[in-house]
N, C-alpha and C positions, 0 to 999 in steps of 0.2 A: 353440446352433443355428448350422448352417452352411448358407448358401444358395449353391448352385452353379448357374451358368447352363449349360444343356446345349448346348455348342458343339463337342463333339468330332466332327470330320468327317474323321478320319484313315482309314487303311486298315481293312479288316474289313467285316463285314456287320452289318446292323441286328438288334437284339433287338426283341421286341415286348412291350409292357406292356399287359395286358388290364385294363380298369377294372372294379371290382366293380359299379359302376352307371354307365350312360352319363353323360358330361359334356355339358352343353348348350353349343353354340357361342355365344360372347358376341355374335356379329354377327348370326346368322340363327336361332339356337335349335336347329339340327340336333343330333341325338343322336350323339355320338362315343363309341365303345366301346374304342378302343385307340390307342396311339401307338407309333411306332418311335423307337428311340434307339441311339446308339453310346456311351452313358455307361458301359456295363458291359463284358462280355466280347466283344461284337460277334461272336457265334457263331450267330446266328439262333435264340437261345433264346426261350422263351415264359415270361413271368412273370405271376403273379397276386399279389394281396395275400396275404402270408404266405410268398412265395417268397424263398429266399436269393439275393441278387443277386451272382452271380459276377463278379469283376473290378471291383466298385464302388470308386471312389476316395473315396466318402463313407461313413463308418461310421455316422454319426448326423447327420442334417440334412435339408435340403430341396434337391431338384434341380429347377430350372425348365427344362422342356422345352416344345416347341411341337408341336401337332398340326395336321394338314392337314384343312381342311374343303372337301369337293368342291362342296357347294352354294354356298358363298361364291365359290369359283373360277368356277363356272358363271355367277354373277351379277356377275362382274367386281369383287368386293370383295376386300379383303385376305384371303387364305385361311389364313394361319398364325396360330394363337392359342395363348396360354400355358396350360400345365397344370403342376401341382406334384406331384412324386413325393416322398413322405415315406419316408425311410430311417431305420430304427432298428436299430442293431447289424448292419448289412449285410442287413437284411430289409426287403422292401417292405411298409411299414406302412399305406400309404394313397395315394390319388390324389385331389387336390383341385383345384377350379377357381380358387381364389384363394390367395395367399400367407398371408393371415390364417387361412383354414381349415386350411391345411397346418401352420401353427405350432400351432394348437389340437390338431390330431390328433397331432403329434409329442409334445406335452406330456402327452397323455392315454394313451399306450401304456404298458401294464403287463404283468406276468407272465401274467395271465389271457388276454391277447391271444396270447401265445406258446403257451399250452396249447391254445387254440382253433385256431391255425394248425397245430400239430403234429397235432391230432386230424383236421383236414380233410385234411392231407397223407396220413395213414395211411388214411383212408377212400378217398381218390382212388386210392392205390396198390392197396388191396384190390379196388376196383372194376375197375381195368384188369387185375389178375391174374385175376379171375373171367372177364372178357370174353375174355382170351387163351385160357384153358383151354376155355371153351365153344366158341370159334371153332376151336380145335385139334380138339375132339371132332367138330364138324360137318364139318370138312375130311376127317377120317378116314371119316366116313359117306359123304361124296361119293366118296372114293377107293374104298371098298368097293362102292358103287353102280356106278362105272365098270368095276371089275374084274369085277363080276357080268355086266354087259352084254357085256364082251369074252369071257367064258367061260360060254356058255349051258349047258355040261355040268357045272358045279360041283355039288358034293354038296348034298343036300337041307338039311342043317344050315346050310351057308353061305347058302343062299337064304332060309331062315327068318330068319336073323340080319339079312340085308339088308332083308327086308320089315319086321321089327320096328323097326329103327332107320332107317327110310326118311325122307329129307328131304322137305319139302313139294313138291308139283308145281311151284309157282311158282319154286322154287330150281332144281330139276332141269331145268326147261324154259327157264330164263332164258338170254339170249344170253351172259351172263357169270356163271355160277353163283358163282364166287369173289367177284366184286364184290357180288352179292346177299347172300352170307353176311357179308361185311365190313360192309355197310350195316346189317344187322340187329344186329350185335354192337357197333355204335357206341352203341346205346341203353344206358342205365343198367340193369344187371341187377337183378332183384328180390332182396330179401334174405330172402324167406320160404322159400327152398329149393325152390320149385316150378318155377322156370324155370332150365333149363340151356341146352341147345342148342335147335334148332328142332324136335326130334322130339316 
């Protein structure tokens, strides 16, 4: 086991580690759900448990980092508190509030964890792929709607097509229709095949 103190403050931008569950601030009990670090590639990357840590100097071990607690700062208490990042073969295997818990987590990682992380990664990739194509389809409907408005003399077939695949009024009448579409497609799509775009 290798314990590294997160003190890299060189050039580059912060990466963000998202915790699988909020860590309680040891001073005030506030729930903290992420920490920023320069221990990895420093490219503003977003990491979750199961993520491959690009640029990690630790292949297998524990990195001690510190998170900032806004509530402690407001109460004029020390605002920086430790958190321990568990690294297993360059993969973020856990985030723990104590070194002891981090050591236990590191010792318990096995191949089943790797299978679970791979499955979750594939599910996430599939979800974003579905959202992208649904969003693309709805943007095409919006383009068709605007073209129909600009050309009132279009043929009856094109008008029927625009009416069949019409977007909801709340999107068409929104101050920023594209923002409304993007907000909708941030939601996790259903896997029953019933939901595609907004039509």
